[in-house]
C-alpha distance (Angstrom), angle and dihedral (degrees) to the residues before:
residue distance angle dihedral
M1 . . .
R2 3.80 . .
S3 3.82 89.3 .
L4 3.80 90.9 51.9
Q5 3.78 91.5 49.9
S6 3.80 89.3 50.2
G7 3.79 90.2 50.7
A8 3.80 91.8 49.6
A9 3.79 91.2 48.5
A10 3.79 90.5 49.1
F11 3.80 90.8 50.3
A12 3.80 90.9 51.2
A13 3.81 91.7 47.8
L14 3.80 92.3 50.6
F15 3.80 91.3 46.3
L16 3.81 93.0 51.4
A17 3.79 92.6 44.0
G18 3.79 91.5 51.5
S19 3.79 91.5 47.9
A20 3.80 91.0 50.9
L21 3.79 92.6 49.1
S22 3.78 93.0 48.1
A23 3.80 90.4 49.2
Q24 3.78 92.6 51.6
D25 3.80 98.8 43.8
A26 3.76 124.2 66.0
V27 3.79 110.9 -121.6
P28 3.82 106.0 -104.0
A29 3.79 121.5 -130.7
D30 3.78 112.1 -92.9
S31 3.79 115.6 -100.9
L32 3.79 111.6 -146.4
G33 3.79 125.6 -147.2
W34 3.79 129.1 26.6
R35 3.79 129.5 -13.8
R36 3.81 113.0 -179.1
Q37 3.79 132.8 176.0
I38 3.81 133.6 171.4
V39 3.82 123.6 -172.6
G40 3.80 124.7 -166.9
Q41 3.79 125.5 -171.6
L42 3.82 137.4 -177.3
N43 3.82 119.3 -162.2
L44 3.81 120.5 -167.5
S45 3.79 132.8 -177.8
Q46 3.83 127.5 177.7
V47 3.81 134.0 171.9
S48 3.83 124.6 178.7
F49 3.84 131.9 -175.2
D50 3.81 127.4 -166.4
N51 3.82 119.3 -178.0
W52 3.81 89.2 -23.4
A53 3.81 108.2 172.4
Q54 3.81 94.6 -156.9
G55 3.78 92.4 57.0
G56 3.78 131.4 -127.0
E57 3.79 143.0 158.5
N58 3.79 127.3 -103.1
S59 3.79 111.4 -119.3
L60 3.77 138.6 -174.8
S61 3.79 128.0 -179.0
W62 3.79 136.6 168.8
Q63 3.78 136.8 -178.9
L64 3.79 133.7 -170.1
V65 3.80 117.5 -155.7
G66 3.79 128.9 -175.1
A67 3.79 130.2 179.7
G68 3.79 132.5 175.5
R69 3.79 133.7 -172.5
F70 3.80 122.7 -168.6
R71 3.80 125.4 -179.8
Y72 3.79 128.9 179.7
Q73 3.79 113.2 -173.7
Q74 3.77 131.4 -172.9
P75 3.83 131.2 168.6
R76 3.82 92.5 -94.6
Y77 3.80 104.6 30.5
R78 3.80 144.4 24.6
W79 3.80 125.9 -151.7
E80 3.82 118.0 -165.7
S81 3.80 125.9 179.1
S82 3.79 131.3 175.0
F83 3.79 143.8 175.7
D84 3.80 131.7 -160.2
L85 3.79 118.5 -168.9
G86 3.78 130.2 177.2
Y87 3.79 136.8 168.4
G88 3.79 131.8 165.6
K89 3.80 144.6 156.2
A90 3.80 135.8 -155.9
K91 3.81 135.1 -160.8
L92 3.81 122.9 -160.9
G93 3.81 119.9 -169.8
D94 3.79 114.9 -50.6
S95 3.80 94.3 -22.4
G96 3.78 119.3 110.6
T97 3.79 124.2 -95.0
R98 3.80 111.9 -83.3
K99 3.77 132.8 -166.7
S100 3.80 112.3 -102.1
S101 3.82 101.3 177.1
D102 3.79 135.5 11.4
E103 3.79 129.1 163.5
I104 3.79 144.0 144.5
R105 3.81 118.6 -168.7
L106 3.80 122.8 174.0
E107 3.80 127.4 175.6
S108 3.80 138.5 172.7
V109 3.82 126.4 -175.2
L110 3.81 127.3 -174.4
A111 3.82 115.0 -167.6
Y112 3.81 129.3 -176.0
R113 3.79 111.6 -136.3
S114 3.79 101.6 -132.3
G115 3.80 96.7 173.9
A116 3.83 89.3 -122.0
A117 3.80 128.5 99.0
L118 3.81 92.5 -92.2
D119 3.81 125.7 52.4
P120 3.83 124.9 -161.1
Y121 3.81 112.3 -121.2
A122 3.80 144.3 -179.6
A123 3.81 120.5 -153.8
V124 3.80 141.0 179.5
S125 3.82 128.3 -170.5
L126 3.81 136.5 -179.5
Q127 3.80 128.9 -161.7
T128 3.80 127.9 -175.6
Q129 3.83 141.1 115.3
F130 3.81 139.9 -100.3
A131 3.80 104.8 -126.2
R132 3.80 143.6 18.9
G133 3.79 115.5 -71.6
Y134 3.80 126.1 -144.6
R135 3.78 140.1 -159.1
Y136 3.80 114.2 -147.9
D137 3.80 115.4 -138.7
N138 3.83 110.0 -174.8
G139 3.79 89.7 -28.0
V140 3.82 93.8 -47.9
A141 3.81 114.5 122.3
V142 3.80 113.9 -132.0
A143 3.82 116.2 -172.0
I144 3.82 113.2 -128.5
S145 3.85 106.7 161.0
D146 3.81 144.8 11.8
F147 3.80 143.4 177.3
M148 3.83 108.0 -42.5
D149 3.80 87.0 -4.7
P150 2.93 90.7 126.3
G151 3.79 106.3 11.7
Y152 3.80 121.9 169.6
L153 3.81 121.4 -152.3
T154 3.82 118.9 -177.1
Q155 3.82 127.6 -176.0
S156 3.79 122.3 -175.7
V157 3.80 142.3 169.8
G158 3.79 126.3 -166.6
L159 3.80 142.8 94.5
S160 3.80 129.5 -39.8
W161 3.80 133.3 -163.3
K162 3.82 120.9 -154.6
P163 3.82 109.4 172.6
S164 3.83 93.5 166.4
E165 3.79 142.6 2.4
T166 3.81 89.7 -97.6
F167 3.79 100.8 53.6
T168 3.79 137.0 43.0
T169 3.80 135.6 160.3
R170 3.78 133.9 -178.9
L171 3.79 138.1 -175.3
G172 3.78 129.1 -169.2
G173 3.77 150.7 133.2
A174 3.79 113.3 -73.1
F175 3.78 149.2 -174.7
K176 3.80 117.2 -143.5
E177 3.81 119.3 -166.3
T178 3.80 123.9 -168.5
F179 3.82 116.4 -160.6
T180 3.82 126.7 -165.1
R181 3.82 139.4 164.1
D182 3.80 116.3 176.6
F183 3.81 95.9 10.7
P184 3.81 107.0 50.4
A185 3.81 94.3 164.0
Y186 3.82 88.9 93.4
A187 3.83 91.5 60.6
D188 3.81 104.8 23.0
D189 3.79 119.0 119.0
K190 3.80 102.2 -135.2
S191 3.80 92.0 -161.4
T192 3.83 90.7 70.8
T193 3.80 131.4 63.6
A194 3.81 93.4 -132.1
V195 3.81 120.8 83.8
E196 3.79 110.5 -122.4
K197 3.82 119.3 -158.2
T198 3.80 94.9 -172.2
R199 3.78 130.3 48.2
V200 3.81 126.8 -170.2
E201 3.81 119.3 -165.8
R202 3.80 129.8 -174.8
G203 3.76 119.6 -154.5
V204 3.78 147.6 98.0
N205 3.80 125.7 -45.1
S206 3.81 128.0 -162.2
V207 3.82 126.9 -174.5
T208 3.81 123.8 -177.0
E209 3.81 124.2 -179.0
L210 3.79 133.0 -172.5
N211 3.81 122.3 -174.9
A212 3.79 114.5 172.2
E213 3.80 143.6 144.9
V214 3.81 102.3 -116.4
A215 3.82 94.6 180.0
H216 3.78 138.5 -2.5
N217 3.83 106.7 -53.1
V218 3.82 91.5 -9.3
L219 3.81 116.6 115.9
L220 3.80 127.4 -168.7
A221 3.80 120.0 -158.4
S222 3.79 119.8 179.2
K223 3.79 130.5 169.9
L224 3.80 124.5 -176.3
E225 3.80 119.4 -168.4
L226 3.81 122.2 -172.8
F227 3.80 128.0 -177.7
S228 3.80 127.9 -179.7
N229 3.79 127.3 -178.7
L230 3.82 86.4 -161.2
D231 3.80 92.4 -121.2
A232 3.81 96.5 111.3
F233 3.78 137.5 -5.0
N234 3.82 92.8 -128.8
A235 3.83 90.7 55.0
I236 3.83 96.3 69.3
D237 3.82 110.4 130.6
V238 3.82 112.8 -131.6
N239 3.80 124.3 -164.2
W240 3.83 111.8 172.8
I241 3.80 118.4 173.9
S242 3.81 121.0 -178.6
S243 3.79 133.3 172.4
V244 3.78 135.9 -179.1
T245 3.80 116.0 -159.1
A246 3.80 122.5 -168.1
K247 3.79 114.5 -167.1
V248 3.82 108.7 -140.6
S249 3.82 95.2 175.9
S250 3.80 139.2 -20.8
Y251 3.80 92.0 -69.9
I252 3.82 106.1 18.0
N253 3.82 123.9 80.1
V254 3.79 136.1 174.0
N255 3.81 111.8 -142.7
L256 3.78 133.7 -167.1
N257 3.80 113.7 -170.5
V258 3.80 125.0 -175.6
R259 3.81 127.9 179.3
V260 3.80 125.9 -173.4
L261 3.80 116.5 -167.7
Y262 3.79 130.1 -176.4
D263 3.79 120.7 176.3
R264 3.79 114.5 154.3
D265 3.81 91.3 -161.2
V266 3.82 88.5 64.0
S267 3.82 103.1 31.0
V268 3.80 135.2 -8.3
A269 3.82 88.6 -142.5
R270 3.79 127.5 78.2
Q271 3.83 114.5 -101.5
L272 3.82 121.7 -143.9
T273 3.79 135.2 -176.0
E274 3.82 127.3 179.8
A275 3.80 132.4 -177.9
L276 3.81 132.0 -178.5
A277 3.79 115.6 -169.7
L278 3.82 144.3 165.8
G279 3.76 112.2 -147.9
L280 3.76 152.2 151.3
S281 3.79 115.0 -91.6
Y282 3.80 134.1 -171.9
T283 3.80 126.9 -173.5
L284 3.79 121.1 -155.2
L285 3.81 116.5 -161.0
L286 3.79 110.4 -163.1
D287 3.82 96.1 -167.8
């Protein structure tokens, strides 16, 4: 319940922030045609000790991150697609190399420009990972996930509101499918004796995004996704991803990334991951 309250508070904060930004900024003239951007980033961290009396462990970690945003706009419709990819590994002391980050997120949204405050839309999104994931019990690696195991596919139709280029929110009816192979626990219905490897849920989906420059060369990007199958209030899935990027130079950024996840089918507890990194970044504008 505390996780749900946090998600609701986050949604309200994003909504109010977007409203404030749209009220302060004049609505820019629409630019028709394509707008495309791809960002690649490499984060590295290394620590070495040699005859260090105070002790310590050698460490080495790396992470590759890629993100793309594509928008095609016409007077009567807007098509926006995006991808977010990340993969990294870390090695501490004499232990083996372990995965430190792994994600694939794809999304495509087609909205009809009605000329009113709300625009009808249709959207599809996919979330999974690149490689097999492990839990380490007393140094023993136990496999718990893999590519498309689980994989989450969500389709929704409804109404969207985009008052400015920095803020958008949408709400609609949705289908959410969970796919598994070797790790059916992510999709299994525990109320039945059979082991299900696929789960299909009908419900309501909400996605709210805020992308704004909060200070000189400091960018905030936050995306809150909520899904409810309408069975119970405490079963709302929450996926909240936020990042703050400070641009040090043309090719060097400092990034803080935080993800809050709540899915009662996987765990009754809130899940949290946080990463702070200094890395090399390159932006490719295709227009």
